[in-house]
N, C-alpha and C positions, 0 to 999 in steps of 0.2 A: 797626581802625575809623579811616577816614582823617578828620582833624581838619577841621573846616567851612571854614577859614580857608585851608585848604592850597593853593597852588597847583596846577592842572591843565594838565600841557603837550598842546595840542592833537594832536600827532602820537601819544602815548601814549595816548586819547580811543580814536582813531579805529582803533589796533593793539587794544585791549582790549577795544572794541565787535566787529570783525570775528574776534576770536579767538571769542567768545560766540556770535554769530552760526551759526559751521561748528559749534561744539557744537552747538549748538540744530539745526541741520542733520542732525545725526549722530545724536542720539535720534533723529526721525522716522526713518532708515535703522532702526535698533534694532527703533523697535518693529515697521516695516513687515517684519522678517525673522521677530522674533520670531511675528505672526500670520500668517506663510506659514509657517512652522514647525508651529507647534499645526495648522492645519488639513491639513497634510500626514499627520501621524501620526494624526489624528481620522479623516480620509478617505483615499480611494485618492490616491498621488503625483498620478496622471496627471488626477483632478478640479485639482488646482492648478494644476497647470501650463496648463487651460483658464483659469480662471480668470483667472491671469498673461497671457497673453495679449489677451484680455478685456477686463481692466484698462487695461494696458498701449497697447493699439490706441484706446481709449476717450477716456484721459483724456492722453497724447499729441497725438491730431488736434485737442485744444479749445483745448490748452495751447499749440500750436506757429499755429493760426489767431491765439490770444490774441498772443500773443508779436508775431507777427514783422508783425502788425497792430495792436499797442497804440497808438502814437501816432494812428492815425488813428480808432479806437476810443473812446481817450480826451477825443480836442474832440469826435466825434461826439457822447456821451453826456452832455455837459454843453453842446452848442451852442454852442461860443466861435467866436470870430470873429477873424480876423487882424490881427495889431494893423498901426496907421499911421504910417511914419514919422516923419508930419508931426503928426498929434494923438498920439502918444506916444512923444514926441521921448526923454524922459529914460529911459523904459522901455529904447529901444533902444539909448542910451548907456548906461546899467549894465550890460548884456548884455554889449554887446561890451570896453568895460573888463574884466567879470571873467574872457572870453573871453581876452584877449588874455594877461591875468595867469595864469592858468590854464593856457594854453597849450591849451585847449578848443575844437571848431569852433563855429560860431556856429549856434545851434539855431533853429526855426522858432520864432517870439513870437506867442502869439492872446491874447484877452482875453475873461473871461468876466462874462456880466452879470448880476453879485451884489454887491451894498452890503456883505457882510461881508468880509473880511479872510481870504483864504487864496490859495493859489499849487499848482502842481503841473509836476510833471516826468514827462514819460512817453518812450517810444522803446528798443528795445531795443539803441541805442550809441550814441555820442555821434554819430555821423553821420547819426543819424537821428531826433534827440531834439527834442522839442517842449516848448517851456517857455510854461504857462500861468496868468496873475491874474486875481484876481478886479477887477471896476471899485474895489469897495471898499479892496482896497489898494494900488489908484493915487490913491486919494483921499486917504486916511488915514494913510499913512504918509509919513515925508519922507525926505528921500532916503538917509539914512545905511540908516534902518530898510529902506527897499524893497532897496537892496542887500542888506541880512542877508538877507532873506526869498530872492531871484533865487539869491544865493550857496548856500543851502542847495539848493535846487532844484537847482542846479547839480551839488553835491555827489552827490545821487542820481543823477545822469547819471553822472561821474566813476568812481563806483566800482561803475556796472553795477549796480543795486539791482534794476532790471529784471530783467535777467537773471537775479539772485539769488534773488529771490520768484518769478522763474518754475518754477525747480529745486524751491522748497518748495510750490508749488503743486502740481505733478505728483506730488510724491509722496502728499501731503495725498491729492489726486484719486484716485492710483491705490489707498491704504490705504482710502478710503470705497465705491470702487466693488467691492474684496477684500470686506470686510463685509457690503457690499448682496446680495451674488452667495450669499455665504456662509450668511447666513440666511434668505436669501429659498430656498435649496436645500433646507434642512434640511424642505420642506413633501414633497421629493419623495425624501427619503431612505428607502429600505426599512428594517425593524428585524433584518435575519437577524443582523446583528453585534452582540448587547448583551451582550460581557462589558463588565465590572467598568471595568477599566481604559480599555477605550475610551469608555464613558458619561465618565468620569471627564477625559478629552481633549474631549470632546465638549463638556461644561459649560464647561469653561476657553474653548475656542475660539469659544462663544458672549458668556461675558462680555467678551475680548476684543477681540473683533468689534463689542459695542455701545460699550466705552471707547475703545478705539484711533483712533478719527475724532474724538473730542472731543480726547483726549489729543493728539493732532497739530495739530489748529486752534489749540488753548491756545500749544502750541509755535509755530505760525504766526504768532500775534499776537504773541507773545516776542520773534519775529524781526525782526517789521515796526515794534516798539517801538526794539529796539536799533540799525536801520537809521538811526534819526531821531539818533538821538545821533551818529553817526559824520555823519549830511548836519551836521549842527550845527559838531562840528569840524571835518570841513571847510570850510562857510562862512567860520569864523575864520580858516584858513590861507588863504583865498584874499582874504579883505578885512583879517587883521589889525587889526579893529575888534571885540569880543565887543559892545557899547554897542549897535551898530544893531539886529544881532540881537536883544537882551535887550529893545529897546524895544520894537521890532514885536510881540515874544510879551507884552506886557506890554498891549501896547492888547488884544490877541487875549482874555485873559484879562479885560478893562477889559469890553469890549464884550457878552462871553458871550452870544451870537445864533448858535448853530449853524448852517450853513445848510441845509435839508431836500429842496432840490429835484434829488437826485445821488441817483445811485444806491448801496447800501450797500458794490458792490464795489468802487467808487473810492475809499472812503474813507483803504483805506492808504497813496492814492497823495498825498492834500494834504499841505500845510505843517501845518496844523493839522487835529484832529477834525471833520469837518465834521457829526457826531451826537452830540447832548449825552449821550446813552448809550451810547455806543460806544466811550469811551472807549479799550479795551482795543487798540487800534489804534495808538495813541502817547502818548508818555509822558506825566506830569502835566507842564500847562504851570509850574508850581512846581518840580519836580525838572528841566527844561531849562534854566529860568532860575538854577536855583541854580549847574548844573554849569560855564554858559556863564562867570559872576559870576569864576569861579574861574580863569578862563582868562586 
């Protein structure tokens, strides 16, 4: 057990959480293989092949469209407007300084009309990145705190989190589609093969088809939480000043007023969880503050 006052190196934090994320992706892959194997035993292998083709086509088509248009979709969904260099001078100056320090290209900057403190980044790679902050963040955070929040979002871009979460979403989507097709196909399955072994496999397949989407959804949320810790550590790497990000998190905790005017699908993108009852997409603020205070 790690001592409460033991210092945490931000590089170690980044590395450890990236490995945990890879492990969680591996769990999703294993669930995918086990579900496919059980279905192939319970049904004809050719039936599984058809299911796989359908699930791959549907999930990849949807996700690839979302992935290549992630920046446009994210900005449009929250009705954000492009930031003005004159009106939002400090916003531009902070991001320009962070991109110079990190060696990243300058993202396109937007402002979302909300009194809450929040921000998000999107885009499939650093060259296509957009960064959006709420009006509340610009008004309520001091320069150091705003710098910490913006560095966190640039950390998501630098770590290719959109690409990583897209991979997880594709796999989760495929499992959900396979499970749905399998369960619906049971209505049309003939009763010619009633041997005991096949019946047991069929029951196992049904149980897995029901539980698999739930399990992988929980794993996907766990991946999202790990990526938040990586982005926090990346923010410390860019700014070398943990108190800035800590101050922002404390103000968000004190505010405790979730933003409810956005889609739940957007929740994982935001700096702080915008839904009070959906805390599983982000680690608890207290835990994030605790880790940052030890850096």
